[in-house]
N, C-alpha and C positions, 0 to 999 in steps of 0.2 A: 398405539400405531393405528393410523386411519385405514379402515378396511376398504379395499378396492371393490368397485362394482363387479358383479359376477360376469357380465358380458365383457368387461375390460380384461378380467383375469383369463377367461377362456380365449379371447382374441389374442392376448399376449402369448399364451402358450402355443396356440396354433401357428401364429406368425413366426415366433421364435423357432419353432420346430423346422419350418421350411427354410427360414433364413440360415439356420445352422446347417441344414442338409445341403443347401446351395453353396454355402461357404466351404463346407467340407469337400465338395466335389472338385474344388480347385486343386486340392492336394491328394485326394484319395477317392476312388470308387471301387466297389467290389470287383468289377471287371472293366476291361477297356471297352468303351462304348463304340469304338470304331473297328474293333476286331470282329471278324465274321467266324462263326463256328456252325457250319451247316449241319454237322452231325448232332448238334444239340438244339435244333430248331423246334419250336412249339412245345417246349417242356412246360408242364404245369407247375405252379408254385410248389417249391420243395425247400429243403434245408440249404441246398447249395444256391438256388435261385429263388429268393423269397417271393418274388412276383412273377416267376416264370421267365421264359425266353420268347423272342419274336420269331418271324419267319426267316431271319438270318442267323439265328442262334445267339443274338445279343441279349445280355441280361437286362430285363425290363426295369428292375430297381435302379441300376446304374444309370440307365437312360432317363428315368424320372428325376434323379438327382441333378443331372446335367441340364435336363429340360427345365426344371424349376429354376436353376441358376440363370439360364438364358431369359426366361420369362420375367424374373425379378429384375435382372439387369436392364432389359429393354423398358420395362414399366417404370423403373426408378428414374432412368434418364429422361424418358418421355414426360413424366410428371414434373421432373425438375425443370425441363424446358418450359412447360406450361406455367409453372410458378414464376420462373425467372423473368418471363416476358409478360405474363398476364397480370401479376401483382402490381408492377410499376405502372402498367397501362391503366389498371383500375384506380390506383391512387391518383394518377395524373388526370383521369377523366373526372373523378369526383372533385378534384381541386379546381379544374377549369370551370366546372358548372358553378361551384360556390364563388368563383371569382368573376362571374358574369359572362363566361364564354360558353354558353349552353350549346351553341352550334357545333363546336369542336367535340363536345361530349356526345352529342347526337350522332355525329358522323362516325365516331368510334364505335358506338353501340350498334349502328347499322352494319358496320364492318364485321362485328362479332356475329350478327345474325347471318351474314353471308357465309361465314365459316361454318356456322351451325348447319347450314343447308347441305353441307357435304360431310356425311359420316366418315369416321376414320377409315373404314374399309374401302369406301369409294375413293377417298383421297389417296389411299395407298395404291389403289389400282392405277390412278392417274399418274402418280409419282413413279410407279414401277414401269409404266409404259414408256417413260422417258429415260429413267436411270437404271432399270432392271431390278429384279427382286433381291431382297436381303434384309438383314436385321437393321441396318442403318436407315434404310428407307421406311421401315416399319416404325422406328423411333421418331423419325421426322413427321410421319403422318399422325401418329398418336399424340406427339407433342403439340403439333399445330392445332389438333382438335381440343387439347386441354387449355390452350391460351384463352379463348373466350370464356371458358368455365371459371377460371380464376379471375379474369378481368371483371366479369359480372359480379362474382361473389365479393371481391374487394371493393368495387365501386359501391355496391349496395350497403355494405357494412360501414364504409368510410362516410357516406352521405349522412348516416345516422349519427355520426360523431361530430360533424362540422358545426352543429348548433350548440354544442356543449360550452359551458362557461370557460373551462380551461383552454379550449381551442380559441375562443374569442380573446382571451387574455394573451395568448401567444401571438395572435394576429396584431393586437394593439401594440405589443412589444416590438414589432417590426420584423418578425421572422417571415421568410418567404413561404409561399404556399407548399412547395415541395419539401422544404425543411420541416414544416409542421407535419406534413404527411408521414415523413420517415421518423421523426422524433416523437410524435404524439399519437398519430392515427395508427400506424402500423403495429406498434407494441400492444395496442388495445384490441386489435382484431386478429392477432397472431393465433389465438386459440381456435378461432373459426377456420382459419386457413389450414391449420394442422389437421383438424377433423376432416375438412374437405379433401386434403391431400391423401388421407388414408382411403377415403371413398373412391377418389379418382385412381388410386393405385390398383384397387380391385377391378375397376372398370378397364384399366389399361391391361391387366393380365388377361382378361377375357378378350380384349381386342387383339392382343398379341397372339393368343391361341387361335382366334378366328383367321387372322392373316396367315399364320403358319398352316392352318388347315387347308386354305386355298392355294398354298404354295408361294405366298408373298412375304413370309416372315423369315425366320432363321432357316438357312439352307443346309442341305446335307454336306458333309457327313455329321454335323453337329445335331444332336437330338433336339426335338421340340415337342412339347406336349400336344400342340395342335396337330402337327404332322403325324404324331403317333396315333391320334384319333382317326385321322384320315386313312392311314394304312390299315388300321384295325377294322374298319367298317365292313370289309369283305371277308373277314375271318372271325367275326364276332360269335358265330354259332358253334365253331369247334375250338376257338381259343378266346373265350370271353374276357380273360384277364387282360388281354391286349387293349381293350377299350375301357374296362372298368378302372384299371389302375391310373392311367393318365387323366381320365375324366374325373375320378375321385380326387386326384391331386389338385386339379383346377378348382373343383367345388370347395374343397377344404381350405385352400388358400383364400378364395374369395370370401367364404364365410368367416374365416379368421380375421381378415382385414375389415369386413363390415362390422363385426362385433367389436373390434378394436376401435373403429371410428365412433360407434355408438357409445362405447365405454368412455372414450376421451371426451365426447360431447357431454355426457353425464357428469364427468369429473371436472371439466373446465368451465362449463356454463353455470354462472352463479344462480340464475333463476331456477335451473333444474335442481341444483344442490339445495336451495331453500325449500323447493317443493317437496323434494325427497325427505328432507328433515322434518317438514310439517306432517308428511304422511306417516313417518316412523313415530313421531310424537303422538299423533292421533291413535295409532295402533297400540302404543304403550298405555295411553289413557283408557282405551277400551279394555285392555287386559286387566288393569288395576281395578276398574269398576266392576 
């Protein structure tokens, strides 16, 4: 059985841990995250409350479970929006350039530059000014920011394949540009897109936490990791667990997803696999000599 790269293994473990915890929160949490218990406020971590309680007596561990669920849901949908729109745009842009319509490709890329000029946080502020704060607007803002990322990635990878012989054979056979894109180009760049999706997933989690921190993300009474950090900043000196726990959850999720992306890149990229095999072979030769 082929041994998985260490970074992929660690990334899978960390990612699975939070996904399982988020999924479990749909059916069970140790305590009700909306129930207030003022008599139990500011309890330090103990056997009853593993991560302590906050200023309303709510169980921090339960809030982290639900907060992780909200962060994963928002990030997953936002990255899905970016892929669903950005990948077809990137394929279309590469196809139009190779078909002699470079002006259309250039216009699309300049449109991507315009979107890049507005970070997801600033875009969320503008959207919120019109529609009001909430998780849906955060999803829209982060999703729009992800569209040009996937469009550029797809376009760059697709342009490198259009000069291959099997693509030329498909063009000679009479297939349309978009049919070639989806039947021949997309399957060969799918590994790159999967790796990029895991990286964008981690970025989206940070963006969701930042939006919730400034009050533009998930709204009360539903817990949010970013809002938990915001509420904890004035109590950090006498209740440090209120900041360390949600902050640690965000950091661990992002590290897990980044390791997962790096591991998938090492596993799916043939050049990296060949390089790693040559390195191992060289080390084995040194050992035998």
